[in-house]
C-alpha positions as CSV (number, residue, x, y, z in Angstrom):
1,M,-14.4,9.7,-6.5
2,R,-16.8,7.8,-8.6
3,N,-20.2,6.8,-7.0
4,M,-22.7,4.4,-8.4
5,H,-25.7,6.7,-7.7
6,S,-24.4,10.2,-7.7
7,A,-22.5,12.3,-10.3
8,E,-21.3,14.7,-7.7
9,P,-19.8,13.0,-4.6
10,P,-18.1,15.2,-2.1
11,L,-14.4,16.0,-2.4
12,V,-12.6,14.3,0.5
13,I,-9.3,15.7,1.6
14,C,-7.2,13.5,4.0
15,G,-3.7,14.0,5.0
16,D,-1.5,16.9,5.7
17,G,2.2,16.9,6.8
18,N,2.0,20.7,7.3
19,G,0.0,20.9,10.5
20,G,-3.4,21.3,8.9
21,K,-2.4,24.2,6.7
22,D,-2.5,22.1,3.5
23,C,-6.0,20.9,4.2
24,M,-7.1,24.6,4.6
25,L,-5.3,25.5,1.4
26,F,-6.9,22.7,-0.6
27,L,-10.3,23.5,0.9
28,G,-10.0,27.1,-0.2
29,R,-9.0,26.0,-3.7
30,A,-12.0,23.7,-3.9
31,Q,-14.4,26.4,-2.8
32,S,-12.9,28.9,-5.3
33,A,-13.4,26.2,-8.0
34,D,-17.1,26.1,-7.0
35,I,-16.8,22.7,-5.2
36,H,-18.8,23.2,-2.0
37,H,-19.3,19.7,-0.7
38,V,-15.9,19.1,0.9
39,I,-14.9,16.8,3.8
40,A,-11.4,17.4,5.2
41,R,-9.8,15.3,7.7
42,H,-6.4,16.0,9.3
43,N,-5.2,13.2,11.7
44,P,-2.8,14.5,14.3
45,L,-0.5,11.5,13.7
46,A,0.2,13.1,10.3
47,N,1.6,10.0,8.5
48,S,0.6,8.2,5.4
49,L,-1.0,5.3,7.3
50,S,-3.2,7.5,9.4
51,D,-4.1,9.5,6.3
52,A,-5.3,6.3,4.6
53,E,-7.2,5.3,7.8
54,S,-8.9,8.7,7.8
55,L,-10.2,8.2,4.3
56,A,-11.3,4.6,5.0
57,L,-13.3,5.8,8.0
58,V,-15.0,8.6,6.0
59,L,-15.9,6.0,3.3
60,L,-17.1,3.6,5.9
61,N,-19.2,6.0,7.9
62,D,-20.5,8.7,5.5
63,K,-23.9,7.6,4.0
64,L,-23.3,9.7,0.9
65,L,-20.1,7.7,0.2
66,K,-21.4,4.2,0.7
67,N,-21.4,3.5,-3.0
68,V,-18.0,5.0,-3.9
69,L,-16.2,2.7,-6.3
70,S,-12.9,4.7,-6.8
71,V,-10.7,7.3,-5.2
72,H,-8.2,9.6,-6.7
73,L,-4.9,9.8,-4.8
74,V,-3.1,13.1,-5.3
75,T,0.4,13.5,-3.8
76,D,4.0,14.3,-4.6
77,S,5.5,11.9,-7.2
78,W,8.3,11.0,-4.7
79,H,5.7,10.0,-2.1
80,M,3.2,8.2,-4.4
81,R,4.5,4.7,-4.1
82,R,4.3,4.6,-0.3
83,A,1.0,6.5,-0.1
84,A,-0.7,4.3,-2.7
85,L,0.6,1.1,-1.1
86,F,-0.7,2.2,2.3
87,L,-4.1,3.4,0.9
88,R,-4.8,0.2,-1.0
89,H,-3.9,-1.9,2.0
90,V,-6.1,0.1,4.4
91,L,-9.0,0.3,2.0
92,C,-8.8,-3.5,1.5
93,N,-8.7,-4.2,5.3
94,V,-11.3,-1.6,6.4
95,L,-13.7,-1.9,3.5
96,S,-13.2,-5.7,3.0
97,R,-16.6,-6.1,1.2
98,R,-16.0,-3.2,-1.2
99,L,-13.5,-3.1,-4.0
100,I,-12.3,0.4,-4.3
101,E,-10.1,1.4,-7.3
102,V,-7.3,3.8,-6.5
103,Y,-6.2,6.2,-9.3
104,E,-2.8,7.8,-8.8
105,Y,-2.2,11.4,-9.7
106,P,1.5,12.2,-8.9
107,I,2.4,15.9,-8.6
108,E,5.9,16.9,-9.7
109,S,7.5,19.0,-7.0
110,A,10.9,19.7,-5.6
111,L,12.5,16.7,-4.0
112,P,12.7,16.8,-0.3
113,P,16.0,16.2,1.7
114,R,17.7,12.8,1.3
115,L,16.6,11.9,4.8
116,I,12.9,12.1,3.8
117,L,13.5,10.1,0.6
118,D,15.3,7.4,2.6
119,R,12.4,7.3,5.1
120,E,10.0,6.8,2.2
121,E,12.0,3.7,1.0
122,Q,12.5,2.4,4.6
123,G,8.8,2.7,5.2
124,I,8.0,0.6,2.2
125,A,10.6,-2.0,3.2
126,D,9.3,-2.1,6.8
127,F,5.7,-2.4,5.6
128,F,6.5,-5.5,3.4
129,A,8.6,-6.9,6.3
130,G,5.6,-6.5,8.7
131,C,7.4,-4.1,11.0
132,Y,6.3,-0.7,9.8
133,K,6.0,1.9,12.5
134,P,5.3,5.5,11.5
135,K,8.0,8.0,12.3
136,P,7.1,11.2,14.2
137,S,6.0,14.0,12.0
138,V,8.4,16.9,11.5
139,V,5.5,19.4,12.2
140,T,3.2,20.0,15.1
141,P,-0.2,19.1,13.6
142,S,-3.6,20.4,14.5
143,T,-6.8,18.5,14.3
144,F,-10.0,19.7,12.5
145,A,-12.8,18.4,10.5
146,I,-14.6,20.5,7.9
147,S,-18.2,19.5,7.2
148,P,-20.0,20.2,4.0
149,T,-21.7,23.6,3.8
């Protein structure tokens, strides 16, 4: 994230389709890379829209992040199109007075089963048709928030 007044904004981790385990993994990686100001949010709904909403709420409510001008979206390449669409939409709606630039960093990984890829495309189509409804997660998520140390 780029902030107008600070060279070191916190790392914000939102989203996890693995029951909170991915957030813990990324938190550990950040700390081992000597990044100690980390905010992690795992929404029990565990879907792309709730992940985007979690980030928007952090940006809206955290005083250290009130001047953030950009975010870096990191996700699987097969998921980037939907995740970026939802994130831009939510940021525009929730932070209507702030223009936040979204930089995309797709990660190459193994493709998921065809059912998941089909759900990605259907989610995009439903979103543009105005009838998007998140599907239930395939994992039982846990909820936690990690504050900066």
